[in-house]
N, C-alpha and C positions, 0 to 999 in steps of 0.2 A: 504493500500500500504506500510505502514511503515515497517511491518515485512515480506513483500514478497520479492521474488527474483526479481530484477529489469530487465526489458527488455532492448533491445538495445536502443530504443528511449529514455527511461528514463535516461539511463547512459549518452547518448549524451547531454541531456538537463540539467542534474545536474550541478550546479555551482561547479567549481573545483579550485584547487590551485596547483601551481608548485613551490616548494621551492628549488628543486635540478635539475637544467638544465644548461648544459654547452654551452656557446656561440659557441665555435669552433666545438662542436659535433652536432650542430643543424643548420648548414648552408645548405641551399637547393642546390642540384646539379645545378639547373637553375641559382642560384646566382653565383656559381663558374664560370659558362660559361660567365656570364656578367662581373664579376670581372677580369677574365683572359683576355677577349677582351679589356676591358678598360685599363688594366695595361700592355698589350702587353706581357703576360706570356704564355708559351706553355702549352698545355694540352695533356694528353695521349689519349683523345677521344673527339669527337666533338659534342656529344649529352648527355642528362641526363643519358640515359641507359648505355652508355659507361663509364660514370664517377662513377656510383654507386659502382662498385667493389673496387674503390679506397677510397670511403667515407663511406662504410657500411660493417658491418660484415655479412657474409653469414650464413644462418641457419645451425647450427651444425658444422660450420667450425672454430669457434674461440675456442682456447684451454686454454686461460688464460687472466687475466687482462692485462698482459704485451703485449700480441698480440692485444688485443682490443685497447689499448692506441696507438698502431702503426698507426691507421687510422688517427690520428689527424695531423700528420706531413704534410700530403698532403694538407690539407685545410689551415693550418696556413700560408703558403707562400702567400696566397691571402688576408690575413687579416693584412697587414702591413701599411695601410694608414688610415687616418682619415675617409675618405669617406666610405671605406670598413667596418670599425668597426661600423660606424653609421648605415649603411644599414643592416648589419648582426644582430645587436642588435634590430633594429626596426622590422625586420622580425621574430625574435623569439617571440616578443610580438604578431605579427600578427598570427603566427601559434597557439599560446596559445589561442587567441581569438576565433579561429575556433572550440574550444572544450569547450567553455563557462568557460574559466579560468578568474577569476576576479583579481587575484594577482599572480605575478611571480617574483621570485628572480633569476636573471641570473648571473651565476658565470663564471669567466674567469681569466686567469693568465696574468696580464698586461705586465709582463716581457717577454712574448712570442710574443709580437707585436711591438718590438722595432728595427727590423732589417733594416727598411728603414728610420730611423732617428727620429721616434716619441720618446718623453720622457715618463717616467712612468705616470706623471700627464696628459699628452696629451692622452695617451692610455685610461686611466680611464675616462677622461672628454668626449672623443668622444663616448665611450660605453654608458655613461649616457645620452648624447645628443640623441643617437639613441633610448634608452629606453623611454625617455620623448616624443620623436616624436611618438613612438608606442603607448604610453599611450594616447596621444591626438587623434591619428587616430582611435584607436581600443577600447578605453574605458577600458583598462586593466591597473591597477596600476602595475608599474614595478620598481624594484630596482636592484642594482648591488651588487655582492659579489666578492671581490678580492681574488685570490688564490695564495698561496705560493706553489711552486713545491718542492716535496721531493728531487729531484736530483739536485736542485740548492744550491748554497753556502749560508751560514748564511748571508754574506754581501749582496748578491742579494735579498734574502728573507726579510731581515730587511728593505731594501729600499721599498719593496712592502708594508710592514706594515706601515711604516711612510707615504707613499703616500696615503694609504687607510685612515689613520687617518685624512688627510687633506680634504678628501671628505666625511667623516662620517656626516650623516645628510643632505648631499647635493646630494642625489641620490644613495649613497653607504651605505650599512647597516651592513656589517660584513666582516670577513676574514675567509679563509678556508685553509686547507692543503690537497693536492691531489698528485697523481702520484703512483709510484711503491711501494705500502705499504710493501710488503714482503722484499724488498731490503733496505728500509729506514724506520725503525720502529719509532713510535711516540715519544719514549723516547729521540730521538736525537734532538727534537725540543723544549725542555723546555725553553731554554734561549730565543729563538725566540718569543714564545708566551707569555713570560713574558713581552715583549715589547707591545704586543697586549693588555695585561691586564692593563699595565700602561697607554696606550692610550685610555682605556675604549672602545675597539672594541669588539663587540659581536663575538663569535667564533663558527663555525661549522667545524667538522673534518671528513674527510674520514677515517673510521676505521672499522675493522671487515669485510672487503670485501675480501681481499686476505691474511689476517693474523688473528691471534687468538684474543680472548677476552681481552688479556693483553693490546692490542693496544687501545681497547675501554676504559678500565680502565685508562690508561695513558692519553688519550685524555680528559677525564672528570676531573680527579683528578689533573693533572699537566699542561694541556694545556688550561684549562678553557672552554671546549666545553659544550654548553647547547643543542646542536643538534649533532647527529652522522649520517654521510653519510653512508648508507647501514646497518652496524651493524649485518651482517648475522651470524657471529660466536658467537654472544652474548649467545646463548643457551648452548654453551659448558662450561660455568662457571656460576653456579647458584648464586654465590656471586656477580658477575658483573651484572647479570640480576637483582638481588635484588637492587643493587645500582642504576641502570638505572630507575627502577620503583620508588624507594624511592625519587630520586631527580627530577623526572618528566622530564627526558631527552627524547627528541623527536628522533625517528628513521626515517631518510629519506630513505625509501625503494624504489627501482627502479626495479620492477620485471623483465622486459625484459632484461635489461643489466646485472642483477644479474645472470640470466640463461646463458647469452652469455659469461660472463667472468668466468664461472664455479665456481662462489662463492658457488653454490650448484650443485649437480649432475643432478637434474631435478625437475620438479614441485612437485613431491611427497615429496621431502625433503625441499621445500621452507618454511621457518618458519613464514610466515606472520600471519596465523591464530593462531598459537601457541602464538606469541607475543601479538596479539590483545587480546586473551583470558586471558593472564597473566596480563592484565591491563597496558601494555606498550603503550606509546603514539606513535602509528604507523601512519605514513603518507606515501602517495604514489606519486611518481614523475616520470618524463620521463628520466632523466639523459642526454641522447643524442638522440634527436629526429631523426637525420639523421643516425648516426652510428648504432643505434639500430632499425631503421625503425619503430618508435613508435610514439604514441601521448597519451594524457591523457585519451581519450575515450578508447583506446585499453588497457591501463594499468588498468583502473577500470573494464573493461570488463573481464579481466583475473581474478580479484578478485571475480567477480560474477560467472563466468562460471566454474572456476577450484576450487575455495575455498568456493563457495556458500555464499558469503557475501550478506546480505539482503540490501534493500534500506536504512533502518535505520542504519545499520552498515557502509555502504559506507558514509552516511552523517556524522557519528561520526568521520570517518577517515578524511574527508574533514575539519571538524571543529577542529580536532587536528592540522591540518596544519595552520588554521587561528590563532589558539592560539599560535603556535610556530613562526609565522611570526616575522621577525626582524623589527618591526615597533613601533613607540611611542604609548603609551596606547590609546590616543585619536583617532589616525588613526585606530588602531586595533579595537576599539569599533565600529566605523562607518563601517568598513569592515565586522565585525561579523553581524551587523544588516542587511547588504545587502545580505549576505549569507543566513541568517535565513529567510528573505523575499522570496528569490528564492526557498528555500526548501519547505516552506509552500505553495507556489504557485503550487508546484508539488505534494502536498499532503503528504509530509514527515514531521513528527513531530520531529524537531531538538532537542527539549528539551528531548524527549524520547531517541533520538539517543545518547545524551551525558551522560545518566545515566548508 
């Protein structure tokens, strides 16, 4: 089975990991109905089907990352209370558990949830509470990543960095930079991420999604990133690709959303197989489960169906993710052992997969 193409059942049963999933992009339509009723907020439709056009990009209708990001504004209005943040975070863990995900890092911009009076620390704390509740209910280890937004000021983003530092090791594991990459290049954030370095915060950066490989280089060399969100444009510069490989930088690839944001023109030009064969530490994630109408089983199915990844290769990609998790070494070793046991139970030789 190790070298064979996996069937749908095997893909569903494989242990998985999601290191790149956004809280506000993964709220279920049913949850928005609940939150709106509870908070007394109006809705443009009274059922899940009616809400989906406001929360999801339609197949073939999204023209850019900027258009894709526009879907988040609708959901954010319902995520301004402690109760809502806890529920949404817990439900991301629940959704991950349905696809045999053993570990998830949920990222969110805490500064986006302060419109009804929550403080930065409260926003972070309530997301962590929700993740811990999900961990207890569904058996999925869950941690938070705080996002700095590209369009926000240095003052606002530096407050996020400082708040994240207060929660480091208490349910939060890293910081990120996200938003309109083309309009706000990575080089503008050197001073900000110097604070992250001083506070010893691990860093992942969205780069190479809607702009060139120079943003990837900048994220690694000057912002301190050890993981890159998406990294699609990496292939455009052999020197940057060599740097990523040499430093063991992990690529957090999200196939469905990368197609929807037009990071590539279509599956034929999606570079996941190329990067994998170059020895890059490729990992696969959902990005936004609701916005992209996706899940981990679907994402891994794409790798098998379109790019002919074998069971062994999919296991290697999962283990790349386990290796890249922002966890203390002792926790990571226990997690690795759990994944290896699950793969062995399915007849997949993980040691072979990793060579």
